[in-house]
N, CA, C and O atoms as a printed pandas DataFrame, in Angstrom:
     atom_number atom_name residue_name chain_id  residue_number  x_coord  y_coord  z_coord
0              1         N          MET        A               1   43.497  144.073 -117.368
1              2        CA          MET        A               1   43.714  142.937 -117.159
2              3         C          MET        A               1   45.442  142.670 -118.393
3              4         O          MET        A               1   45.582  142.482 -119.601
4              5         N          GLU        A               2   46.413  142.800 -117.211
5              6        CA          GLU        A               2   47.481  142.812 -117.825
6              7         C          GLU        A               2   48.111  141.352 -117.350
7              8         O          GLU        A               2   49.300  141.342 -117.029
8              9         N          SER        A               3   47.660  140.623 -117.319
9             10        CA          SER        A               3   47.819  138.905 -116.735
10            11         C          SER        A               3   48.833  138.169 -118.035
11            12         O          SER        A               3   48.011  137.935 -118.921
12            13         N          ASP        A               4   50.005  137.779 -118.461
13            14        CA          ASP        A               4   50.366  137.158 -119.639
14            15         C          ASP        A               4   49.752  135.312 -119.662
15            16         O          ASP        A               4   49.882  134.460 -120.541
16            17         N          GLN        A               5   49.281  135.264 -118.708
17            18        CA          GLN        A               5   48.817  133.924 -118.395
18            19         C          GLN        A               5   46.843  133.493 -118.782
19            20         O          GLN        A               5   46.209  132.564 -119.282
20            21         N          PHE        A               6   46.543  134.940 -118.121
21            22        CA          PHE        A               6   45.137  134.930 -118.617
22            23         C          PHE        A               6   45.079  134.797 -120.194
23            24         O          PHE        A               6   44.613  133.830 -120.795
24            25         N          THR        A               7   45.731  136.137 -120.865
25            26        CA          THR        A               7   46.200  136.132 -122.426
26            27         C          THR        A               7   45.854  135.031 -123.048
27            28         O          THR        A               7   45.009  134.798 -123.912
28            29         N          ARG        A               8   47.017  134.052 -122.207
29            30        CA          ARG        A               8   47.790  132.791 -123.760
30            31         C          ARG        A               8   46.108  131.552 -123.512
31            32         O          ARG        A               8   45.440  130.962 -124.362
32            33         N          LYS        A               9   45.942  131.621 -121.617
33            34        CA          LYS        A               9   44.541  130.633 -121.403
34            35         C          LYS        A               9   43.660  131.229 -122.696
35            36         O          LYS        A               9   43.742  130.561 -123.726
36            37         N          VAL        A              10   42.729  132.567 -122.734
37            38        CA          VAL        A              10   41.869  133.165 -123.051
38            39         C          VAL        A              10   42.294  132.650 -124.740
39            40         O          VAL        A              10   41.706  131.660 -125.175
40            41         N          ALA        A              11   43.412  133.427 -125.710
41            42        CA          ALA        A              11   43.706  132.624 -126.835
42            43         C          ALA        A              11   44.013  130.734 -126.927
43            44         O          ALA        A              11   44.109  130.210 -128.037
44            45         N          ALA        A              12   44.064  130.382 -126.390
45            46        CA          ALA        A              12   43.819  129.190 -126.433
46            47         C          ALA        A              12   42.097  128.584 -126.398
47            48         O          ALA        A              12   41.758  127.411 -126.554
48            49         N          MET        A              13   41.546  129.302 -126.245
49            50        CA          MET        A              13   39.583  129.349 -126.234
50            51         C          MET        A              13   39.436  129.450 -127.778
51            52         O          MET        A              13   38.695  128.808 -128.523
52            53         N          VAL        A              14   40.411  130.506 -128.086
53            54        CA          VAL        A              14   39.368  130.824 -129.345
54            55         C          VAL        A              14   40.452  130.341 -131.020
55            56         O          VAL        A              14   41.636  130.406 -131.350
56            57         N          PRO        A              15   39.207  129.898 -131.619
57            58        CA          PRO        A              15   40.611  129.840 -133.248
58            59         C          PRO        A              15   41.417  130.526 -133.315
59            60         O          PRO        A              15   41.292  131.186 -132.284
60            61         N          PHE        A              16   42.380  130.955 -133.918
61            62        CA          PHE        A              16   43.576  131.729 -134.513
62            63         C          PHE        A              16   42.899  131.982 -135.814
63            64         O          PHE        A              16   42.414  131.194 -136.627
64            65         N          LYS        A              17   43.033  133.930 -135.802
65            66        CA          LYS        A              17   42.342  134.790 -136.519
66            67         C          LYS        A              17   43.874  135.686 -136.637
67            68         O          LYS        A              17   44.556  136.017 -135.667
68            69         N          ARG        A              18   44.196  135.973 -138.115
69            70        CA          ARG        A              18   44.678  136.447 -138.729
70            71         C          ARG        A              18   44.208  138.010 -137.989
71            72         O          ARG        A              18   42.980  138.038 -137.918
72            73         N          LEU        A              19   44.787  139.181 -137.480
73            74        CA          LEU        A              19   44.222  140.183 -137.997
74            75         C          LEU        A              19   44.642  141.468 -138.916
75            76         O          LEU        A              19   45.267  141.241 -139.952
76            77         N          GLY        A              20   44.438  142.305 -138.696
77            78        CA          GLY        A              20   44.719  143.882 -139.641
78            79         C          GLY        A              20   45.733  144.545 -138.453
79            80         O          GLY        A              20   45.308  144.398 -137.306
80            81         N          THR        A              21   46.865  145.170 -138.579
81            82        CA          THR        A              21   47.602  145.975 -137.923
82            83         C          THR        A              21   46.432  146.537 -137.196
83            84         O          THR        A              21   47.053  146.866 -136.185
84            85         N          PHE        A              22   45.307  146.865 -136.968
85            86        CA          PHE        A              22   44.615  148.060 -136.054
86            87         C          PHE        A              22   43.549  147.171 -136.344
87            88         O          PHE        A              22   43.450  146.574 -137.416
88            89         N          VAL        A              23   42.039  146.994 -134.559
89            90        CA          VAL        A              23   41.217  146.394 -134.885
90            91         C          VAL        A              23   40.170  147.697 -134.218
91            92         O          VAL        A              23   40.560  148.703 -133.626
92            93         N          LYS        A              24   39.479  147.505 -134.369
93            94        CA          LYS        A              24   37.395  147.846 -133.884
94            95         C          LYS        A              24   37.001  147.305 -132.609
95            96         O          LYS        A              24   37.465  146.170 -132.504
96            97         N          GLY        A              25   36.559  147.533 -131.938
97            98        CA          GLY        A              25   35.577  146.700 -131.032
98            99         C          GLY        A              25   35.837  147.739 -129.904
99           100         O          GLY        A              25   36.415  148.823 -129.820
100          101         N          TYR        A              26   34.690  146.367 -128.526
101          102        CA          TYR        A              26   35.475  146.619 -127.495
102          103         C          TYR        A              26   36.099  146.638 -126.125
103          104         O          TYR        A              26   37.206  146.881 -126.604
104          105         N          GLU        A              27   36.261  146.606 -125.262
105          106        CA          GLU        A              27   37.149  145.934 -124.436
106          107         C          GLU        A              27   36.310  145.914 -122.874
107          108         O          GLU        A              27   35.460  146.802 -122.804
108          109         N          PHE        A              28   36.416  145.144 -121.783
109          110        CA          PHE        A              28   36.643  144.202 -120.945
110          111         C          PHE        A              28   37.044  145.646 -119.995
111          112         O          PHE        A              28   38.213  146.023 -119.922
112          113         N          ASN        A              29   35.819  146.438 -119.235
113          114        CA          ASN        A              29   36.360  147.431 -118.976
114          115         C          ASN        A              29   36.365  146.982 -117.465
115          116         O          ASN        A              29   35.290  146.697 -116.937
116          117         N          ASP        A              30   37.318  146.924 -116.890
117          118        CA          ASP        A              30   37.519  146.468 -115.058
118          119         C          ASP        A              30   36.809  146.838 -113.912
119          120         O          ASP        A              30   36.175  146.020 -113.246
120          121         N          GLU        A              31   36.891  148.196 -113.611
121          122        CA          GLU        A              31   35.698  149.172 -113.270
122          123         C          GLU        A              31   34.499  148.690 -113.305
123          124         O          GLU        A              31   33.885  148.052 -112.450
124          125         N          LYS        A              32   34.169  149.061 -114.447
125          126        CA          LYS        A              32   32.848  147.987 -114.737
126          127         C          LYS        A              32   32.568  146.966 -114.408
127          128         O          LYS        A              32   31.566  147.118 -113.709
128          129         N          ILE        A              33   32.945  145.409 -114.481
129          130        CA          ILE        A              33   33.280  144.652 -114.199
130          131         C          ILE        A              33   33.190  144.475 -112.319
131          132         O          ILE        A              33   32.999  143.723 -111.363
132          133         N          GLY        A              34   33.430  145.525 -112.684
133          134        CA          GLY        A              34   33.288  145.592 -110.199
134          135         C          GLY        A              34   32.325  145.949 -110.364
135          136         O          GLY        A              34   31.399  145.373 -109.793
136          137         N          SER        A              35   32.145  146.708 -110.945
137          138        CA          SER        A              35   30.861  147.425 -110.295
138          139         C          SER        A              35   29.739  146.862 -110.581
139          140         O          SER        A              35   28.744  147.249 -109.968
140          141         N          ALA        A              36   29.597  145.715 -111.670
141          142        CA          ALA        A              36   28.990  144.860 -112.226
142          143         C          ALA        A              36   28.436  143.986 -111.178
143          144         O          ALA        A              36   27.362  143.408 -111.343
144          145         N          PHE        A              37   29.227  143.858 -109.968
145          146        CA          PHE        A              37   30.024  141.905 -109.353
146          147         C          PHE        A              37   29.198  142.910 -107.557
147          148         O          PHE        A              37   28.510  142.447 -106.647
148          149         N          GLU        A              38   29.817  144.535 -107.835
149          150        CA          GLU        A              38   30.106  144.700 -106.499
150          151         C          GLU        A              38   31.774  144.223 -105.860
151          152         O          GLU        A              38   31.990  143.567 -104.841
152          153         N          PHE        A              39   32.690  144.733 -106.725
153          154        CA          PHE        A              39   34.429  144.775 -106.280
154          155         C          PHE        A              39   34.544  146.121 -106.152
155          156         O          PHE        A              39   33.607  146.916 -106.218
156          157         N          ASP        A              40   36.014  146.456 -105.918
157          158        CA          ASP        A              40   36.970  146.862 -106.333
158          159         C          ASP        A              40   37.765  145.270 -108.246
159          160         O          ASP        A              40   38.293  144.164 -108.359
160          161         N          GLY        A              41   37.099  146.721 -109.373
161          162        CA          GLY        A              41   37.564  145.736 -110.841
162          163         C          GLY        A              41   39.561  145.793 -110.369
163          164         O          GLY        A              41   40.454  144.956 -110.236
164          165         N          LEU        A              42   39.441  147.223 -110.268
165          166        CA          LEU        A              42   41.463  148.004 -109.929
166          167         C          LEU        A              42   42.097  146.735 -109.055
167          168         O          LEU        A              42   42.926  145.900 -109.417
168          169         N          ALA        A              43   41.467  146.874 -107.876
169          170        CA          ALA        A              43   42.190  146.193 -107.336
170          171         C          ALA        A              43   42.112  144.659 -107.061
171          172         O          ALA        A              43   42.850  143.981 -106.346
172          173         N          GLN        A              44   40.819  144.205 -107.953
173          174        CA          GLN        A              44   41.345  142.736 -108.028
174          175         C          GLN        A              44   41.582  142.044 -109.198
175          176         O          GLN        A              44   42.081  140.977 -108.839
176          177         N          PRO        A              45   41.499  142.065 -110.371
177          178        CA          PRO        A              45   42.789  141.933 -111.454
178          179         C          PRO        A              45   42.173  140.086 -111.637
179          180         O          PRO        A              45   41.583  139.648 -112.624
180          181         N          HIS        A              46   42.391  139.616 -110.885
181          182        CA          HIS        A              46   42.618  137.808 -110.662
182          183         C          HIS        A              46   40.977  137.318 -110.733
183          184         O          HIS        A              46   40.567  136.268 -111.228
184          185         N          ARG        A              47   39.832  138.834 -109.828
185          186        CA          ARG        A              47   38.995  138.234 -110.048
186          187         C          ARG        A              47   37.902  138.603 -111.400
187          188         O          ARG        A              47   36.901  138.105 -111.913
188          189         N          VAL        A              48   38.746  139.735 -111.586
189          190        CA          VAL        A              48   37.986  140.500 -113.112
190          191         C          VAL        A              48   38.521  139.075 -114.593
191          192         O          VAL        A              48   37.681  138.704 -115.414
192          193         N          GLU        A              49   39.949  138.543 -114.600
193          194        CA          GLU        A              49   40.542  137.741 -114.962
194          195         C          GLU        A              49   39.112  136.479 -115.471
195          196         O          GLU        A              49   38.682  136.172 -116.583
196          197         N          SER        A              50   38.648  135.932 -113.787
197          198        CA          SER        A              50   38.263  134.974 -113.859
198          199         C          SER        A              50   36.719  135.445 -114.155
199          200         O          SER        A              50   36.055  134.555 -114.686
200          201         N          LEU        A              51   36.110  136.517 -113.944
201          202        CA          LEU        A              51   34.265  136.641 -114.694
202          203         C          LEU        A              51   34.765  137.044 -115.860
203          204         O          LEU        A              51   33.652  137.549 -116.012
204          205         N          VAL        A              52   35.539  137.417 -117.171
205          206        CA          VAL        A              52   36.049  138.061 -117.974
206          207         C          VAL        A              52   35.783  136.053 -118.655
207          208         O          VAL        A              52   34.944  135.727 -119.495
208          209         N          ASP        A              53   36.544  135.319 -118.118
209          210        CA          ASP        A              53   36.795  133.650 -118.583
210          211         C          ASP        A              53   35.680  133.239 -118.620
211          212         O          ASP        A              53   35.364  132.444 -119.505
212          213         N          THR        A              54   34.462  133.809 -117.347
213          214        CA          THR        A              54   32.840  132.817 -117.477
214          215         C          THR        A              54   32.906  133.322 -118.347
215          216         O          THR        A              54   33.448  132.779 -119.310
216          217         N          ILE        A              55   32.205  135.062 -118.472
217          218        CA          ILE        A              55   31.665  135.353 -119.828
218          219         C          ILE        A              55   32.548  134.734 -121.142
219          220         O          ILE        A              55   31.946  133.787 -121.648
220          221         N          LEU        A              56   33.132  134.876 -121.445
221          222        CA          LEU        A              56   33.230  134.312 -122.489
222          223         C          LEU        A              56   33.531  132.711 -123.291
223          224         O          LEU        A              56   33.751  132.431 -124.469
224          225         N          ARG        A              57   33.390  131.630 -121.705
225          226        CA          ARG        A              57   32.564  131.155 -121.569
226          227         C          ARG        A              57   30.926  130.666 -121.831
227          228         O          ARG        A              57   30.480  130.133 -122.847
228          229         N          THR        A              58   30.439  130.906 -121.000
229          230        CA          THR        A              58   29.035  130.463 -121.076
230          231         C          THR        A              58   27.988  131.900 -121.417
231          232         O          THR        A              58   26.781  131.656 -121.425
232          233         N          ALA        A              59   28.577  133.902 -121.795
233          234        CA          ALA        A              59   27.329  134.586 -122.182
234          235         C          ALA        A              59   27.534  134.538 -123.312
235          236         O          ALA        A              59   26.612  134.549 -124.127
236          237         N          LEU        A              60   28.793  134.472 -123.650
237          238        CA          LEU        A              60   28.733  135.467 -125.013
238          239         C          LEU        A              60   29.597  134.418 -126.609
239          240         O          LEU        A              60   30.702  133.877 -126.564
240          241         N          ASP        A              61   28.617  134.438 -127.847
241          242        CA          ASP        A              61   28.398  133.553 -128.732
242          243         C          ASP        A              61   28.883  133.520 -128.845
243          244         O          ASP        A              61   29.509  134.429 -128.299
244          245         N          ASP        A              62   29.891  132.448 -129.814
245          246        CA          ASP        A              62   31.412  133.085 -131.131
246          247         C          ASP        A              62   30.331  133.168 -132.116
247          248         O          ASP        A              62   29.616  132.191 -131.891
248          249         N          ASP        A              63   29.813  133.890 -133.167
249          250        CA          ASP        A              63   28.805  134.110 -133.688
250          251         C          ASP        A              63   28.888  136.248 -133.516
251          252         O          ASP        A              63   28.962  137.113 -134.388
252          253         N          GLY        A              64   28.845  136.310 -132.456
253          254        CA          GLY        A              64   28.680  137.651 -131.788
254          255         C          GLY        A              64   30.053  138.668 -131.957
255          256         O          GLY        A              64   29.994  139.850 -131.617
256          257         N          TYR        A              65   31.484  137.959 -132.612
257          258        CA          TYR        A              65   32.742  139.293 -132.690
258          259         C          TYR        A              65   33.238  138.627 -133.673
259          260         O          TYR        A              65   32.578  137.883 -134.399
260          261         N          GLU        A              66   34.426  138.841 -133.768
261          262        CA          GLU        A              66   34.859  138.256 -135.114
262          263         C          GLU        A              66   36.045  137.998 -134.329
263          264         O          GLU        A              66   36.135  136.800 -134.596
264          265         N          ALA        A              67   37.906  138.427 -132.867
265          266        CA          ALA        A              67   37.947  137.982 -132.545
266          267         C          ALA        A              67   38.603  138.117 -131.162
267          268         O          ALA        A              67   39.066  139.257 -131.200
268          269         N          LEU        A              68   38.912  137.580 -129.930
269          270        CA          LEU        A              68   39.117  138.618 -129.143
270          271         C          LEU        A              68   41.247  138.254 -128.846
271          272         O          LEU        A              68   42.085  137.356 -128.759
272          273         N          ALA        A              69   40.963  140.486 -128.801
273          274        CA          ALA        A              69   42.688  140.410 -129.541
274          275         C          ALA        A              69   42.720  141.642 -127.023
275          276         O          ALA        A              69   42.010  141.945 -126.065
276          277         N          VAL        A              70   44.042  141.695 -127.541
277          278        CA          VAL        A              70   44.947  141.770 -126.231
278          279         C          VAL        A              70   45.158  143.311 -126.953
279          280         O          VAL        A              70   44.904  143.522 -128.138
280          281         N          GLY        A              71   45.391  143.780 -126.520
281          282        CA          GLY        A              71   46.178  145.387 -126.945
282          283         C          GLY        A              71   45.996  146.768 -126.164
283          284         O          GLY        A              71   45.645  146.723 -124.985
284          285         N          ASN        A              72   46.211  147.916 -126.750
285          286        CA          ASN        A              72   46.143  149.423 -126.297
286          287         C          ASN        A              72   45.901  149.903 -127.220
287          288         O          ASN        A              72   46.232  149.561 -128.356
288          289         N          ARG        A              73   44.899  151.317 -126.684
289          290        CA          ARG        A              73   44.437  152.206 -128.040
290          291         C          ARG        A              73   44.404  153.165 -128.406
291          292         O          ARG        A              73   44.016  154.081 -127.681
292          293         N          VAL        A              74   44.803  153.381 -129.718
293          294        CA          VAL        A              74   45.092  154.356 -130.328
294          295         C          VAL        A              74   45.349  155.748 -129.888
295          296         O          VAL        A              74   46.398  156.393 -129.877
296          297         N          ASP        A              75   44.080  156.077 -129.509
297          298        CA          ASP        A              75   43.634  157.488 -129.025
298          299         C          ASP        A              75   44.142  157.903 -127.777
299          300         O          ASP        A              75   44.495  159.078 -127.682
300          301         N          HIS        A              76   44.235  157.231 -126.899
301          302        CA          HIS        A              76   45.124  157.023 -126.390
302          303         C          HIS        A              76   45.729  156.614 -125.058
303          304         O          HIS        A              76   45.282  156.703 -123.914
304          305         N          ASP        A              77   46.707  156.211 -125.465
305          306        CA          ASP        A              77   47.332  154.744 -124.570
306          307         C          ASP        A              77   48.278  155.279 -123.871
307          308         O          ASP        A              77   49.151  156.121 -124.077
308          309         N          ASP        A              78   47.746  154.258 -122.505
309          310        CA          ASP        A              78   47.843  154.855 -121.290
310          311         C          ASP        A              78   49.396  154.455 -120.206
311          312         O          ASP        A              78   50.052  154.950 -119.290
312          313         N          GLY        A              79   49.336  152.616 -121.528
313          314        CA          GLY        A              79   50.715  151.522 -120.687
314          315         C          GLY        A              79   49.742  150.880 -120.665
315          316         O          GLY        A              79   49.949  149.697 -120.399
316          317         N          ARG        A              80   47.944  151.365 -120.967
317          318        CA          ARG        A              80   47.852  149.297 -120.438
318          319         C          ARG        A              80   46.921  148.467 -121.411
319          320         O          ARG        A              80   46.028  148.828 -122.177
320          321         N          SER        A              81   47.403  147.327 -121.131
321          322        CA          SER        A              81   46.685  146.599 -122.014
322          323         C          SER        A              81   45.338  146.700 -121.987
323          324         O          SER        A              81   44.759  147.207 -121.027
324          325         N          VAL        A              82   44.620  146.155 -123.193
325          326        CA          VAL        A              82   43.101  145.474 -122.417
326          327         C          VAL        A              82   42.859  144.587 -123.643
327          328         O          VAL        A              82   43.394  144.574 -124.751
328          329         N          PHE        A              83   41.862  143.832 -123.084
329          330        CA          PHE        A              83   41.064  143.252 -123.818
330          331         C          PHE        A              83   40.114  143.523 -124.334
331          332         O          PHE        A              83   39.254  144.334 -123.988
332          333         N          ILE        A              84   40.212  142.311 -125.986
333          334        CA          ILE        A              84   39.472  143.095 -126.721
334          335         C          ILE        A              84   37.970  142.049 -127.297
335          336         O          ILE        A              84   37.959  140.819 -127.253
336          337         N          LEU        A              85   36.876  142.873 -127.780
337          338        CA          LEU        A              85   36.209  141.850 -128.557
338          339         C          LEU        A              85   36.419  142.832 -129.711
339          340         O          LEU        A              85   36.448  144.051 -129.538
340          341         N          VAL        A              86   36.559  142.256 -130.856
341          342        CA          VAL        A              86   37.125  142.284 -132.219
342          343         C          VAL        A              86   35.625  142.384 -133.182
343          344         O          VAL        A              86   34.834  141.460 -133.370
344          345         N          LEU        A              87   35.543  143.566 -133.621
345          346        CA          LEU        A              87   34.249  143.125 -134.637
346          347         C          LEU        A              87   34.845  143.859 -136.030
347          348         O          LEU        A              87   34.447  143.728 -137.187
348          349         N          ASP        A              88   35.878  144.632 -135.528
349          350        CA          ASP        A              88   36.244  144.962 -137.050
350          351         C          ASP        A              88   38.246  145.239 -137.384
351          352         O          ASP        A              88   38.983  146.108 -136.918
352          353         N          ASP        A              89   38.444  144.523 -137.987
353          354        CA          ASP        A              89   40.159  144.936 -137.957
354          355         C          ASP        A              89   40.508  145.594 -139.545
355          356         O          ASP        A              89   39.593  145.945 -140.290
356          357         N          ASP        A              90   41.757  145.687 -139.874
357          358        CA          ASP        A              90   42.035  147.058 -141.500
358          359         C          ASP        A              90   44.022  146.789 -141.060
359          360         O          ASP        A              90   44.794  146.401 -140.183
360          361         N          TYR        A              91   43.974  147.116 -141.868
361          362        CA          TYR        A              91   45.088  147.443 -142.126
362          363         C          TYR        A              91   45.787  149.082 -142.540
363          364         O          TYR        A              91   46.926  149.549 -142.498
364          365         N          ASP        A              92   44.645  149.531 -142.883
365          366        CA          ASP        A              92   44.555  150.886 -142.478
366          367         C          ASP        A              92   44.219  151.619 -141.412
367          368         O          ASP        A              92   43.193  151.090 -140.986
368          369         N          LEU        A              93   44.520  152.626 -140.665
369          370        CA          LEU        A              93   43.986  152.997 -139.423
370          371         C          LEU        A              93   42.607  154.188 -139.285
371          372         O          LEU        A              93   41.667  154.420 -138.524
372          373         N          GLU        A              94   43.304  154.808 -140.765
373          374        CA          GLU        A              94   42.258  155.890 -140.718
374          375         C          GLU        A              94   40.328  155.515 -141.636
375          376         O          GLU        A              94   39.260  156.104 -141.472
376          377         N          LYS        A              95   40.673  154.385 -142.481
377          378        CA          LYS        A              95   39.424  153.837 -142.957
378          379         C          LYS        A              95   38.476  152.572 -141.770
379          380         O          LYS        A              95   37.293  152.240 -141.849
380          381         N          LEU        A              96   39.276  152.221 -140.996
381          382        CA          LEU        A              96   38.781  151.791 -139.847
382          383         C          LEU        A              96   38.300  152.352 -138.491
383          384         O          LEU        A              96   37.573  151.895 -137.609
384          385         N          LYS        A              97   39.010  153.574 -138.659
385          386        CA          LYS        A              97   38.837  154.964 -137.478
386          387         C          LYS        A              97   37.019  154.921 -138.437
387          388         O          LYS        A              97   36.110  154.219 -137.993
388          389         N          GLU        A              98   36.895  155.540 -139.347
389          390        CA          GLU        A              98   35.998  155.962 -140.766
390          391         C          GLU        A              98   34.800  154.804 -141.454
391          392         O          GLU        A              98   33.867  155.010 -142.230
392          393         N          ARG        A              99   35.221  153.711 -140.887
393          394        CA          ARG        A              99   33.638  152.723 -140.778
394          395         C          ARG        A              99   33.141  152.736 -140.164
395          396         O          ARG        A              99   33.863  152.760 -139.168
396          397         N          PRO        A             100   31.796  152.740 -139.773
397          398        CA          PRO        A             100   31.012  152.390 -138.937
398          399         C          PRO        A             100   30.816  150.927 -138.902
399          400         O          PRO        A             100   30.620  150.109 -139.801
400          401         N          LEU        A             101   30.953  150.789 -137.246
401          402        CA          LEU        A             101   30.058  149.627 -136.828
402          403         C          LEU        A             101   28.876  149.307 -137.523
403          404         O          LEU        A             101   28.175  149.995 -138.264
404          405         N          PRO        A             102   28.728  147.456 -136.932
405          406        CA          PRO        A             102   27.092  147.632 -137.334
406          407         C          PRO        A             102   25.849  148.050 -136.969
407          408         O          PRO        A             102   25.901  147.765 -135.773
408          409         N          LYS        A             103   24.813  148.502 -137.130
409          410        CA          LYS        A             103   24.209  149.292 -136.065
410          411         C          LYS        A             103   23.959  148.496 -135.221
411          412         O          LYS        A             103   24.202  148.963 -134.108
412          413         N          LEU        A             104   23.486  147.238 -135.190
413          414        CA          LEU        A             104   22.415  146.226 -134.116
414          415         C          LEU        A             104   23.662  145.120 -134.258
415          416         O          LEU        A             104   23.969  144.417 -135.220
416          417         N          LEU        A             105   24.177  145.221 -133.118
417          418        CA          LEU        A             105   25.384  144.441 -132.347
418          419         C          LEU        A             105   24.521  143.440 -132.638
419          420         O          LEU        A             105   23.485  143.556 -133.292
420          421         N          HIS        A             106   25.278  141.734 -131.788
421          422        CA          HIS        A             106   24.344  140.489 -131.531
422          423         C          HIS        A             106   24.324  140.332 -130.294
423          424         O          HIS        A             106   25.270  140.529 -129.531
424          425         N          TRP        A             107   23.217  139.959 -130.008
425          426        CA          TRP        A             107   22.344  139.748 -129.310
426          427         C          TRP        A             107   23.218  139.305 -128.232
427          428         O          TRP        A             107   22.777  139.781 -127.186
428          429         N          SER        A             108   24.333  138.559 -128.006
429          430        CA          SER        A             108   25.152  137.862 -126.679
430          431         C          SER        A             108   26.342  139.512 -126.710
431          432         O          SER        A             108   27.151  139.203 -125.836
432          433         N          VAL        A             109   26.590  140.312 -127.002
433          434        CA          VAL        A             109   26.758  140.996 -127.595
434          435         C          VAL        A             109   25.734  142.494 -126.469
435          436         O          VAL        A             109   25.398  143.341 -125.641
436          437         N          GLU        A             110   25.765  142.125 -126.920
437          438        CA          GLU        A             110   23.970  143.302 -126.312
438          439         C          GLU        A             110   23.819  142.976 -124.873
439          440         O          GLU        A             110   23.305  143.970 -124.358
440          441         N          ARG        A             111   24.085  141.764 -123.687
441          442        CA          ARG        A             111   23.674  141.428 -123.533
442          443         C          ARG        A             111   24.723  141.742 -122.279
443          444         O          ARG        A             111   24.265  142.041 -121.176
444          445         N          ILE        A             112   26.126  141.660 -122.506
445          446        CA          ILE        A             112   27.112  141.559 -121.600
446          447         C          ILE        A             112   27.399  143.746 -121.803
447          448         O          ILE        A             112   28.448  144.180 -121.328
448          449         N          MET        A             113   26.772  144.402 -122.236
449          450        CA          MET        A             113   27.486  146.056 -122.621
450          451         C          MET        A             113   27.654  146.291 -121.021
451          452         O          MET        A             113   28.771  146.397 -120.516
452          453         N          LEU        A             114   26.498  146.359 -120.293
453          454        CA          LEU        A             114   27.047  147.353 -118.902
454          455         C          LEU        A             114   28.559  146.950 -118.549
455          456         O          LEU        A             114   28.967  147.709 -117.670
456          457         N          VAL        A             115   29.708  145.840 -119.006
457          458        CA          VAL        A             115   30.753  145.428 -118.670
458          459         C          VAL        A             115   32.081  145.869 -119.768
459          460         O          VAL        A             115   33.307  145.771 -119.730
460          461         N          LEU        A             116   31.055  146.407 -120.746
461          462        CA          LEU        A             116   32.031  147.403 -121.828
462          463         C          LEU        A             116   32.661  148.540 -121.668
463          464         O          LEU        A             116   32.537  149.174 -120.620
464          465         N          ASP        A             117   33.543  149.030 -122.832
465          466        CA          ASP        A             117   33.655  150.092 -122.440
466          467         C          ASP        A             117   34.363  150.135 -124.173
467          468         O          ASP        A             117   35.141  149.311 -124.654
468          469         N          GLY        A             118   33.733  151.491 -124.904
469          470        CA          GLY        A             118   33.865  151.047 -126.863
470          471         C          GLY        A             118   32.510  151.447 -127.369
471          472         O          GLY        A             118   31.492  151.587 -126.691
472          473         N          PRO        A             119   32.662  151.625 -128.775
473          474        CA          PRO        A             119   33.711  150.941 -129.554
474          475         C          PRO        A             119   34.620  151.779 -129.548
475          476         O          PRO        A             119   34.342  152.924 -129.193
476          477         N          HIS        A             120   36.168  151.393 -130.001
477          478        CA          HIS        A             120   37.570  152.524 -130.157
478          479         C          HIS        A             120   37.783  151.270 -131.160
479          480         O          HIS        A             120   37.208  150.319 -131.689
480          481         N          VAL        A             121   38.905  151.886 -131.054
481          482        CA          VAL        A             121   40.473  151.710 -132.586
482          483         C          VAL        A             121   41.076  151.437 -131.616
483          484         O          VAL        A             121   40.850  151.959 -130.524
484          485         N          TYR        A             122   42.213  150.317 -131.889
485          486        CA          TYR        A             122   43.674  149.783 -130.851
486          487         C          TYR        A             122   44.613  149.126 -131.373
487          488         O          TYR        A             122   44.411  148.299 -132.263
488          489         N          LYS        A             123   45.263  149.279 -131.104
489          490        CA          LYS        A             123   46.577  148.054 -131.810
490          491         C          LYS        A             123   46.650  147.325 -131.407
491          492         O          LYS        A             123   46.476  147.619 -130.224
492          493         N          PRO        A             124   46.930  145.652 -131.523
493          494        CA          PRO        A             124   47.135  144.919 -130.624
494          495         C          PRO        A             124   48.700  144.785 -130.943
495          496         O          PRO        A             124   49.514  145.165 -131.785
496          497         N          ILE        A             125   48.630  143.911 -129.608
497          498        CA          ILE        A             125   49.980  143.431 -128.814
498          499         C          ILE        A             125   50.188  142.134 -129.513
499          500         O          ILE        A             125   49.407  141.221 -129.246
500          501         N          GLY        A             126   50.992  141.968 -130.239
501          502        CA          GLY        A             126   52.210  140.257 -131.014
502          503         C          GLY        A             126   51.100  140.426 -131.722
503          504         O          GLY        A             126   50.855  139.683 -132.672
């Protein structure tokens, strides 16, 4: 999901939160979204963006995550930015990598796991 317009639109939906240099969480996966809704998610990015927007507005509870961000994975940056559901953040990469996420995810995150990939550590953009 590389659309700057989509990023700005989503950023306007959520309250601002200053994050650490690195974040840990789950990314919305274009291929998984396409598979779940029976279309090619890589070939139809605008459709993916529309579905992510719908998920954020209707299926995901604000209490289920710390923040939303756009960034790149630190373990293999392929140059592609992804939309991240942030569950933890830190200024120290190693501390964040070692710190486990809660064993029980919020119910609203659990119900959308079909379209998420992770958890991974990311470097937010901007």
